[in-house]
TORVO-9659 format. One record per residue: residue in one letter; x negated, y, z negated of N, C-alpha, C in turn; residue number from 1; chain. Coordinates in Angstrom, 3 decimals. Layout:
% TORVO-9659
<residuo = A	nX = X	nY = Y	nZ = Z	caX = X	caY = Y	caZ = Z	cX = X	cY = Y	cZ = Z	num = NUM	cadena = A>
...
This chain:
% TORVO-9659
<residuo = M	nX = -0.823	nY = -1.195	nZ = 0.000	caX = 0.000	caY = 0.000	caZ = 0.000	cX = -0.868	cY = 1.260	cZ = 0.000	num = 1	cadena = A>
<residuo = A	nX = -1.985	nY = 1.216	nZ = -0.708	caX = -2.870	caY = 2.375	caZ = -0.760	cX = -3.498	cY = 2.657	cZ = 0.602	num = 2	cadena = A>
<residuo = V	nX = -3.776	nY = 1.588	nZ = 1.349	caX = -4.357	caY = 1.763	caZ = 2.679	cX = -3.358	cY = 2.455	cZ = 3.602	num = 3	cadena = A>
<residuo = H	nX = -2.106	nY = 2.089	nZ = 3.508	caX = -1.075	caY = 2.719	caZ = 4.329	cX = -0.921	cY = 4.192	cZ = 3.962	num = 4	cadena = A>
<residuo = G	nX = -0.990	nY = 4.488	nZ = 2.674	caX = -0.910	caY = 5.882	caZ = 2.221	cX = -2.084	cY = 6.704	cZ = 2.717	num = 5	cadena = A>
<residuo = A	nX = -3.281	nY = 6.121	nZ = 2.659	caX = -4.471	caY = 6.822	caZ = 3.142	cX = -4.392	cY = 7.041	cZ = 4.652	num = 6	cadena = A>
<residuo = A	nX = -3.929	nY = 6.037	nZ = 5.381	caX = -3.796	caY = 6.176	caZ = 6.837	cX = -2.769	cY = 7.247	cZ = 7.180	num = 7	cadena = A>
<residuo = F	nX = -1.660	nY = 7.272	nZ = 6.445	caX = -0.638	caY = 8.290	caZ = 6.673	cX = -1.190	cY = 9.691	cZ = 6.409	num = 8	cadena = A>
<residuo = M	nX = -1.929	nY = 9.846	nZ = 5.324	caX = -2.513	caY = 11.150	caZ = 4.997	cX = -3.524	cY = 11.573	cZ = 6.072	num = 9	cadena = A>
<residuo = W	nX = -4.284	nY = 10.624	nZ = 6.588	caX = -5.258	caY = 10.917	caZ = 7.640	cX = -4.550	cY = 11.445	cZ = 8.885	num = 10	cadena = A>
<residuo = V	nX = -3.447	nY = 10.814	nZ = 9.251	caX = -2.678	caY = 11.256	caZ = 10.412	cX = -2.099	cY = 12.647	cZ = 10.167	num = 11	cadena = A>
<residuo = V	nX = -1.600	nY = 12.901	nZ = 8.970	caX = -1.050	caY = 14.218	caZ = 8.643	cX = -2.131	cY = 15.292	cZ = 8.729	num = 12	cadena = A>
<residuo = V	nX = -3.319	nY = 14.997	nZ = 8.210	caX = -4.420	caY = 15.969	caZ = 8.270	cX = -4.786	cY = 16.259	cZ = 9.719	num = 13	cadena = A>
<residuo = L	nX = -4.908	nY = 15.226	nZ = 10.537	caX = -5.276	caY = 15.435	caZ = 11.937	cX = -4.190	cY = 16.180	cZ = 12.708	num = 14	cadena = A>
<residuo = L	nX = -2.941	nY = 15.874	nZ = 12.426	caX = -1.855	caY = 16.624	caZ = 13.060	cX = -1.884	cY = 18.091	cZ = 12.635	num = 15	cadena = A>
<residuo = G	nX = -2.131	nY = 18.330	nZ = 11.356	caX = -2.236	caY = 19.711	caZ = 10.865	cX = -3.367	cY = 20.460	cZ = 11.541	num = 16	cadena = A>
<residuo = L	nX = -4.508	nY = 19.806	nZ = 11.693	caX = -5.629	caY = 20.437	caZ = 12.399	cX = -5.275	cY = 20.699	cZ = 13.857	num = 17	cadena = A>
<residuo = G	nX = -4.561	nY = 19.769	nZ = 14.471	caX = -4.157	caY = 19.952	caZ = 15.862	cX = -3.234	cY = 21.148	cZ = 16.036	num = 18	cadena = A>
<residuo = F	nX = -2.243	nY = 21.265	nZ = 15.165	caX = -1.325	caY = 22.396	caZ = 15.262	cX = -2.028	cY = 23.713	cZ = 14.940	num = 19	cadena = A>
<residuo = A	nX = -2.938	nY = 23.688	nZ = 13.966	caX = -3.681	caY = 24.909	caZ = 13.639	cX = -4.584	cY = 25.307	cZ = 14.803	num = 20	cadena = A>
<residuo = G	nX = -5.229	nY = 24.332	nZ = 15.426	caX = -6.082	caY = 24.619	caZ = 16.576	cX = -5.277	cY = 25.131	cZ = 17.757	num = 21	cadena = A>
<residuo = R	nX = -4.099	nY = 24.569	nZ = 17.928	caX = -3.244	caY = 25.007	caZ = 19.025	cX = -2.747	cY = 26.437	cZ = 18.832	num = 22	cadena = A>
<residuo = S	nX = -2.671	nY = 26.851	nZ = 17.573	caX = -2.263	caY = 28.223	caZ = 17.257	cX = -3.419	cY = 29.206	cZ = 17.393	num = 23	cadena = A>
<residuo = G	nX = -4.595	nY = 28.709	nZ = 17.728	caX = -5.739	caY = 29.583	caZ = 17.967	cX = -6.663	cY = 29.757	cZ = 16.777	num = 24	cadena = A>
<residuo = H	nX = -6.514	nY = 28.935	nZ = 15.747	caX = -7.397	caY = 29.019	caZ = 14.588	cX = -8.683	cY = 28.242	cZ = 14.882	num = 25	cadena = A>
<residuo = R	nX = -9.775	nY = 28.967	nZ = 15.020	caX = -11.056	caY = 28.324	caZ = 15.351	cX = -11.556	cY = 27.425	cZ = 14.234	num = 26	cadena = A>
<residuo = W	nX = -11.209	nY = 27.733	nZ = 12.984	caX = -11.666	caY = 26.905	caZ = 11.870	cX = -11.144	cY = 25.472	cZ = 12.009	num = 27	cadena = A>
<residuo = A	nX = -9.984	nY = 25.302	nZ = 12.615	caX = -9.430	caY = 23.958	caZ = 12.789	cX = -10.288	cY = 23.147	cZ = 13.763	num = 28	cadena = A>
<residuo = F	nX = -10.751	nY = 23.794	nZ = 14.826	caX = -11.635	caY = 23.105	caZ = 15.769	cX = -12.950	cY = 22.725	cZ = 15.097	num = 29	cadena = A>
<residuo = L	nX = -13.498	nY = 23.654	nZ = 14.308	caX = -14.761	caY = 23.363	caZ = 13.623	cX = -14.582	cY = 22.241	cZ = 12.604	num = 30	cadena = A>
<residuo = A	nX = -13.475	nY = 22.242	nZ = 11.883	caX = -13.209	caY = 21.158	caZ = 10.928	cX = -13.080	cY = 19.826	cZ = 11.667	num = 31	cadena = A>
<residuo = G	nX = -12.428	nY = 19.836	nZ = 12.829	caX = -12.311	caY = 18.624	caZ = 13.633	cX = -13.663	cY = 18.130	cZ = 14.113	num = 32	cadena = A>
<residuo = M	nX = -14.532	nY = 19.044	nZ = 14.501	caX = -15.872	caY = 18.663	caZ = 14.938	cX = -16.658	cY = 18.045	cZ = 13.785	num = 33	cadena = A>
<residuo = I	nX = -16.497	nY = 18.607	nZ = 12.595	caX = -17.198	caY = 18.060	caZ = 11.429	cX = -16.694	cY = 16.648	cZ = 11.127	num = 34	cadena = A>
<residuo = L	nX = -15.383	nY = 16.462	nZ = 11.146	caX = -14.832	caY = 15.122	caZ = 10.909	cX = -15.308	cY = 14.132	cZ = 11.967	num = 35	cadena = A>
<residuo = Y	nX = -15.372	nY = 14.578	nZ = 13.199	caX = -15.845	caY = 13.730	caZ = 14.290	cX = -17.318	cY = 13.383	cZ = 14.086	num = 36	cadena = A>
<residuo = G	nX = -18.096	nY = 14.368	nZ = 13.605	caX = -19.512	caY = 14.121	caZ = 13.316	cX = -19.701	cY = 13.110	cZ = 12.195	num = 37	cadena = A>
<residuo = V	nX = -18.862	nY = 13.172	nZ = 11.176	caX = -18.926	caY = 12.195	caZ = 10.090	cX = -18.631	cY = 10.804	cZ = 10.629	num = 38	cadena = A>
<residuo = D	nX = -17.699	nY = 10.718	nZ = 11.554	caX = -17.391	caY = 9.438	caZ = 12.189	cX = -18.601	cY = 8.923	cZ = 12.951	num = 39	cadena = A>
<residuo = M	nX = -19.356	nY = 9.820	nZ = 13.566	caX = -20.569	caY = 9.418	caZ = 14.285	cX = -21.579	cY = 8.788	cZ = 13.329	num = 40	cadena = A>
<residuo = I	nX = -21.692	nY = 9.349	nZ = 12.131	caX = -22.616	caY = 8.796	caZ = 11.144	cX = -22.180	cY = 7.384	cZ = 10.756	num = 41	cadena = A>
<residuo = A	nX = -20.875	nY = 7.193	nZ = 10.573	caX = -20.363	caY = 5.860	caZ = 10.255	cX = -20.685	cY = 4.873	cZ = 11.375	num = 42	cadena = A>
<residuo = L	nX = -20.638	nY = 5.334	nZ = 12.615	caX = -20.965	caY = 4.445	caZ = 13.735	cX = -22.447	cY = 4.072	cZ = 13.740	num = 43	cadena = A>
<residuo = L	nX = -23.300	nY = 5.005	nZ = 13.342	caX = -24.726	caY = 4.681	caZ = 13.268	cX = -25.000	cY = 3.637	cZ = 12.192	num = 44	cadena = A>
<residuo = V	nX = -24.289	nY = 3.734	nZ = 11.090	caX = -24.473	caY = 2.769	caZ = 10.004	cX = -24.110	cY = 1.366	cZ = 10.473	num = 45	cadena = A>
<residuo = T	nX = -23.132	nY = 1.262	nZ = 11.350	caX = -22.718	caY = -0.048	caZ = 11.866	cX = -23.502	cY = -0.454	cZ = 13.114	num = 46	cadena = A>
<residuo = F	nX = -24.510	nY = 0.331	nZ = 13.474	caX = -25.373	caY = 0.038	caZ = 14.615	cX = -24.624	cY = -0.041	cZ = 15.935	num = 47	cadena = A>
<residuo = S	nX = -23.601	nY = 0.771	nZ = 16.074	caX = -22.842	caY = 0.822	caZ = 17.311	cX = -23.373	cY = 1.995	cZ = 18.156	num = 48	cadena = A>
<residuo = I	nX = -24.469	nY = 1.761	nZ = 18.844	caX = -25.152	caY = 2.816	caZ = 19.586	cX = -24.300	cY = 3.337	cZ = 20.736	num = 49	cadena = A>
<residuo = W	nX = -23.593	nY = 2.468	nZ = 21.453	caX = -22.774	caY = 2.926	caZ = 22.573	cX = -21.637	cY = 3.812	cZ = 22.097	num = 50	cadena = A>
<residuo = A	nX = -21.002	nY = 3.415	nZ = 21.009	caX = -19.919	caY = 4.241	caZ = 20.467	cX = -20.470	cY = 5.577	cZ = 19.980	num = 51	cadena = A>
<residuo = F	nX = -21.658	nY = 5.566	nZ = 19.382	caX = -22.292	caY = 6.811	caZ = 18.948	cX = -22.573	cY = 7.701	cZ = 20.152	num = 52	cadena = A>
<residuo = A	nX = -23.061	nY = 7.112	nZ = 21.239	caX = -23.379	caY = 7.900	caZ = 22.437	cX = -22.118	cY = 8.550	cZ = 23.006	num = 53	cadena = A>
<residuo = V	nX = -21.011	nY = 7.818	nZ = 23.042	caX = -19.756	caY = 8.383	caZ = 23.538	cX = -19.329	cY = 9.541	cZ = 22.644	num = 54	cadena = A>
<residuo = H	nX = -19.418	nY = 9.356	nZ = 21.331	caX = -19.062	caY = 10.429	caZ = 20.392	cX = -19.970	cY = 11.643	cZ = 20.601	num = 55	cadena = A>
<residuo = A	nX = -21.248	nY = 11.404	nZ = 20.799	caX = -22.190	caY = 12.513	caZ = 20.973	cX = -21.868	cY = 13.321	cZ = 22.226	num = 56	cadena = A>
<residuo = V	nX = -21.559	nY = 12.646	nZ = 23.320	caX = -21.208	caY = 13.350	caZ = 24.554	cX = -19.924	cY = 14.152	cZ = 24.362	num = 57	cadena = A>
<residuo = L	nX = -18.931	nY = 13.550	nZ = 23.731	caX = -17.666	caY = 14.250	caZ = 23.532	cX = -17.814	cY = 15.452	cZ = 22.608	num = 58	cadena = A>
<residuo = I	nX = -18.613	nY = 15.333	nZ = 21.554	caX = -18.783	caY = 16.467	caZ = 20.649	cX = -19.575	cY = 17.578	cZ = 21.336	num = 59	cadena = A>
<residuo = F	nX = -20.503	nY = 17.220	nZ = 22.228	caX = -21.232	caY = 18.233	caZ = 22.992	cX = -20.284	cY = 18.971	cZ = 23.938	num = 60	cadena = A>
<residuo = K	nX = -19.428	nY = 18.236	nZ = 24.621	caX = -18.455	caY = 18.868	caZ = 25.525	cX = -17.458	cY = 19.715	cZ = 24.747	num = 61	cadena = A>
<residuo = W	nX = -17.077	nY = 19.269	nZ = 23.562	caX = -16.179	caY = 20.014	caZ = 22.701	cX = -16.813	cY = 21.344	cZ = 22.321	num = 62	cadena = A>
<residuo = F	nX = -18.087	nY = 21.295	nZ = 21.975	caX = -18.823	caY = 22.510	caZ = 21.653	cX = -18.882	cY = 23.448	cZ = 22.860	num = 63	cadena = A>
<residuo = Q	nX = -19.141	nY = 22.909	nZ = 24.035	caX = -19.181	caY = 23.737	caZ = 25.242	cX = -17.835	cY = 24.402	cZ = 25.494	num = 64	cadena = A>
<residuo = G	nX = -16.755	nY = 23.695	nZ = 25.261	caX = -15.423	caY = 24.268	caZ = 25.438	cX = -15.165	cY = 25.404	cZ = 24.459	num = 65	cadena = A>
<residuo = Q	nX = -15.596	nY = 25.243	nZ = 23.221	caX = -15.417	caY = 26.295	caZ = 22.228	cX = -16.241	cY = 27.530	cZ = 22.587	num = 66	cadena = A>
<residuo = K	nX = -17.442	nY = 27.305	nZ = 23.106	caX = -18.286	caY = 28.430	caZ = 23.516	cX = -17.651	cY = 29.168	cZ = 24.694	num = 67	cadena = A>
<residuo = A	nX = -17.078	nY = 28.417	nZ = 25.627	caX = -16.414	caY = 29.031	caZ = 26.779	cX = -15.209	cY = 29.854	cZ = 26.328	num = 68	cadena = A>
<residuo = L	nX = -14.430	nY = 29.334	nZ = 25.367	caX = -13.301	caY = 30.100	caZ = 24.846	cX = -13.758	cY = 31.380	cZ = 24.170	num = 69	cadena = A>
<residuo = K	nX = -14.846	nY = 31.297	nZ = 23.437	caX = -15.385	caY = 32.486	caZ = 22.771	cX = -15.821	cY = 33.518	cZ = 23.808	num = 70	cadena = A>
<residuo = D	nX = -16.491	nY = 33.047	nZ = 24.863	caX = -16.932	caY = 33.960	caZ = 25.921	cX = -15.739	cY = 34.620	cZ = 26.610	num = 71	cadena = A>
<residuo = L	nX = -14.668	nY = 33.856	nZ = 26.836	caX = -13.463	caY = 34.426	caZ = 27.446	cX = -12.834	cY = 35.484	cZ = 26.554	num = 72	cadena = A>
<residuo = N	nX = -12.772	nY = 35.198	nZ = 25.267	caX = -12.188	caY = 36.160	caZ = 24.331	cX = -13.021	cY = 37.430	cZ = 24.239	num = 73	cadena = A>
<residuo = E	nX = -14.338	nY = 37.295	nZ = 24.295	caX = -15.212	caY = 38.462	caZ = 24.226	cX = -15.122	cY = 39.305	cZ = 25.489	num = 74	cadena = A>
<residuo = A	nX = -14.854	nY = 38.674	nZ = 26.610	caX = -14.773	caY = 39.402	caZ = 27.886	cX = -13.401	cY = 40.030	cZ = 28.095	num = 75	cadena = A>
<residuo = N	nX = -12.484	nY = 39.787	nZ = 27.153	caX = -11.112	caY = 40.329	caZ = 27.243	cX = -10.422	cY = 39.919	cZ = 28.544	num = 76	cadena = A>
<residuo = V	nX = -10.611	nY = 38.686	nZ = 28.930	caX = -9.991	caY = 38.159	caZ = 30.132	cX = -8.591	cY = 37.702	cZ = 29.770	num = 77	cadena = A>
<residuo = Q	nX = -7.618	nY = 38.116	nZ = 30.564	caX = -6.247	caY = 37.670	caZ = 30.329	cX = -6.002	cY = 36.400	cZ = 31.113	num = 78	cadena = A>
<residuo = T	nX = -5.391	nY = 35.448	nZ = 30.434	caX = -5.058	caY = 34.194	caZ = 31.086	cX = -3.556	cY = 34.079	cZ = 31.237	num = 79	cadena = A>
<residuo = V	nX = -3.145	nY = 33.234	nZ = 32.150	caX = -1.720	caY = 33.062	caZ = 32.419	cX = -1.106	cY = 32.172	cZ = 31.373	num = 80	cadena = A>
């Protein structure tokens, strides 16, 4: 029962971060990146190098997307 409660809370936290990120809160994206990075550490402990590599590529692309959004906001570009 405790495992189900923990899994439910995990889903609620991730949904909350998703909605906060969708509302334009950058802290939600950074918190998501940190959680994803912690998951990468867990993958290294289990010696899953391929899964770690996939996580590393995705977190790098995630970072690039955040940088692009920041650059757009600084340039005052209006989007549709």
